[in-house]
C-alpha positions, 0 to 999 in steps of 0.5 A, spaced: 076 406 316 082 401 314 089 402 318 092 406 324 099 407 324 102 406 331 109 409 333 113 406 338 119 407 342 117 401 347 117 406 352 111 405 357 108 411 354 108 408 347 105 401 350 099 405 353 098 409 346 098 402 343 093 399 347 089 405 346 090 404 339 088 397 339 082 398 343 080 404 338 081 399 332 076 394 335 071 399 336 072 402 329 073 395 325 080 397 323 087 394 323 093 397 326 101 397 324 106 397 330 112 401 327 119 403 330 124 407 327 131 404 328 136 410 328 143 408 327 148 413 330 152 413 324 146 416 320 145 422 326 149 429 324 152 429 331 155 422 330 161 426 326 166 421 323 164 415 328 163 409 323 157 404 326 159 397 324 153 394 319 153 388 324 151 393 330 146 396 325 143 389 324 143 387 332 139 394 333 134 392 327 133 385 330 132 387 337 127 392 334 123 386 331 123 382 337 120 388 341 115 389 336 113 382 336 112 382 344 108 388 343 104 385 338 103 379 343 101 383 349 096 387 345 092 380 343 093 377 350 090 383 353 084 383 349 081 376 350 074 377 348 071 373 342 070 380 338 073 381 332 080 382 333 084 387 329 090 385 325 096 387 327 102 388 323 109 390 325 114 395 321 121 397 323 126 401 318 132 404 319 132 412 319 129 418 322 122 418 324 119 423 320 122 419 314 120 412 316 113 415 317 112 419 311 114 412 307 109 408 310 104 413 309 106 413 301 106 405 301 100 404 305 092 406 306 093 410 313 087 413 316 091 416 322 098 416 326 098 414 333 103 417 338 104 416 345 106 422 350 113 422 353 116 425 359 112 429 364 106 430 360 103 432 354 106 439 354 113 437 354 111 432 348 108 437 344 115 441 345 119 435 342 121 436 335 118 429 333 111 431 334 112 438 331 115 435 325 109 430 325 104 435 325 107 440 320 109 434 315 103 429 316 098 428 310 094 424 315 091 426 322 095 425 328 092 422 334 096 424 340 095 420 347 097 422 353 099 417 358 094 419 363 088 417 358 084 412 360 081 407 355 074 408 354 069 410 349 068 417 346 062 421 349 064 428 348 068 430 342 070 437 342 072 441 335 076 447 337 076 452 332 076 460 331 071 459 325 076 463 320 075 457 315 068 454 316 068 451 309 075 448 311 072 446 317 066 442 314 071 438 310 074 435 317 068 435 320 066 430 315 072 426 316 070 426 324 063 424 323 064 416 322 069 416 328 063 419 332 058 415 329 062 409 331 061 411 339 054 415 338 058 421 341 056 428 341 060 433 337 061 440 340 064 445 335 067 450 340 068 457 337 074 460 341 072 468 340 077 473 341 077 481 341 081 480 334 075 476 331 069 479 334 068 484 328 067 478 324 064 474 330 056 475 330 053 470 334 046 469 330 050 468 324 055 463 327 049 459 330 046 459 323 052 456 320 053 451 325 045 449 324 048 448 316 053 444 318 049 439 322 044 439 316 050 438 311 053 433 314 047 429 316 049 428 323 044 430 329 049 430 334 053 436 333 052 442 337 055 449 338 058 453 344 062 459 344 068 461 349 070 468 350 077 470 351 082 475 350 087 470 347 085 464 343 090 460 347 086 462 353 080 460 350 083 453 349 085 453 356 078 454 358 075 449 354 080 444 356 079 445 363 072 445 364 069 441 358 067 434 359 072 432 354 073 425 351 077 427 345 079 434 343 080 436 335 083 441 332 086 443 325 093 445 324 093 451 319 099 456 318 096 462 322 091 458 327 092 458 334 095 451 334 100 454 330 101 459 335 101 454 341 107 450 337 111 456 337 109 459 343 112 458 350 105 457 353 105 449 351 107 446 357 103 450 362 096 449 357 097 442 356 101 439 362 094 436 366 091 434 359 088 427 360 084 426 354 087 425 347 088 430 341 086 429 334 090 434 329 088 435 322 092 439 317 089 443 313 091 442 305 092 435 306 088 430 302 085 426 308 080 422 305 081 416 309 076 416 315 070 413 312 
């Protein structure tokens, strides 16, 4: 584990996410980079023919730098222990968030990106274009931190999957293990089973496959649970409502239930009371950093 890229707009939600990321970085021996994308109005499509003076652009960037410095100071002072502290870098660039983050990932060794929630809850945040764009475009994992999340060690990590691509799941489970190992956390592979998948969902074979997961991955704390539901999104709702979850992990694939969630109308209903973070991997991405 090397670097966590922490996105901030200096809101209270983003500040909480930065505090969460700093605590996590201490545990996994990582450093963090605080990042703010400075959006100059003249660069925005809706700005029309408005001319934004260069002096004003400089003022925005200077204000951003000042706020980043304050946030860095806050994080270091809020953790007065003598433990090894993460190094905190700061970065601000003018442009759209997606472009700024993409450029930083290309230039730096980033293990995952951390974002806080905005608005009324996790659901409203997922509905935002920024987060959807991040999920769709990032080549590294994305950690979403709701404002309700308490800063505490991971004990139970749930990897939600419909097992449509078990070999692909192994790739991401391998990346998850170092994170789980740092906390000695248990990993639960939560199989969301629906009538559409029941034909290929044979319980004995599925359990045998999970045993192979544990053997191949060399991590004893891997378990299997099965959740039956009429629809995948309902199964995910069941999991989040009843499981003692410290971290929910999902893989974003083209036809996954996460893809349906992002496009559907149930996002806010499903996630409005979420009080734990969510780590999203994107299929087909080269994610070799969590090690």
